[in-house]
C-alpha positions in Angstrom: -11.9 -20.2 -8.3 -9.8 -19.1 -11.2 -12.2 -20.7 -13.7 -15.2 -19.1 -12.0 -16.8 -22.6 -11.7 -19.3 -21.8 -9.0 -20.9 -25.2 -9.4 -17.7 -26.9 -8.4 -17.3 -24.6 -5.4 -20.8 -25.5 -4.2 -20.1 -29.2 -4.6 -16.9 -29.0 -2.5 -17.8 -31.8 -0.2 -18.2 -34.2 -3.1 -15.4 -33.0 -5.3 -12.5 -31.8 -3.2 -9.8 -34.2 -2.0 -10.2 -34.7 1.8 -12.6 -31.7 2.3 -13.2 -32.4 6.0 -9.5 -32.3 6.7 -9.2 -28.9 5.1 -12.5 -27.6 6.4 -13.7 -29.4 9.5 -17.1 -27.8 9.4 -19.0 -26.1 6.6 -18.7 -22.6 8.2 -15.0 -22.7 7.5 -15.7 -22.9 3.8 -18.9 -20.9 3.3 -17.4 -17.4 3.4 -15.5 -18.1 0.1 -18.8 -19.0 -1.5 -20.2 -15.6 -0.5 -17.1 -13.9 -1.8 -17.2 -15.8 -5.1 -20.8 -14.9 -5.5 -20.1 -11.3 -4.9 -17.1 -11.4 -7.2 -19.2 -12.8 -10.0 -17.1 -13.1 -13.1 -14.4 -10.7 -11.9 -10.8 -11.8 -12.4 -9.4 -13.8 -9.4 -5.9 -13.5 -8.1 -4.0 -14.9 -5.0 -1.9 -12.0 -3.6 -0.7 -13.9 -0.6 0.2 -17.6 -0.7 2.2 -20.0 1.5 1.9 -21.6 4.9 2.4 -20.6 8.5 3.9 -23.2 10.9 3.9 -25.7 8.0 0.1 -26.4 8.3 -2.0 -23.2 8.2 -2.6 -21.9 4.7 -2.2 -18.2 4.2 -3.7 -18.1 0.7 -5.8 -15.0 0.1 -8.2 -14.6 -2.7 -8.8 -11.2 -4.4 -11.7 -10.6 -6.9 -11.4 -7.8 -9.4 
């Protein structure tokens, strides 16, 4: 995300470590593809990070 490597984001099933564990079905991941496309080459930041109940990621992505 930080590198604006959209090709890597699109190939998440092939390139990510354990993609099905993090995103059981594609509709859990596709919204970030839409957001990344809309953000284009805008700067990316992560204003909220961490986990809830030791397993649910709270990471938020902000473009611009």
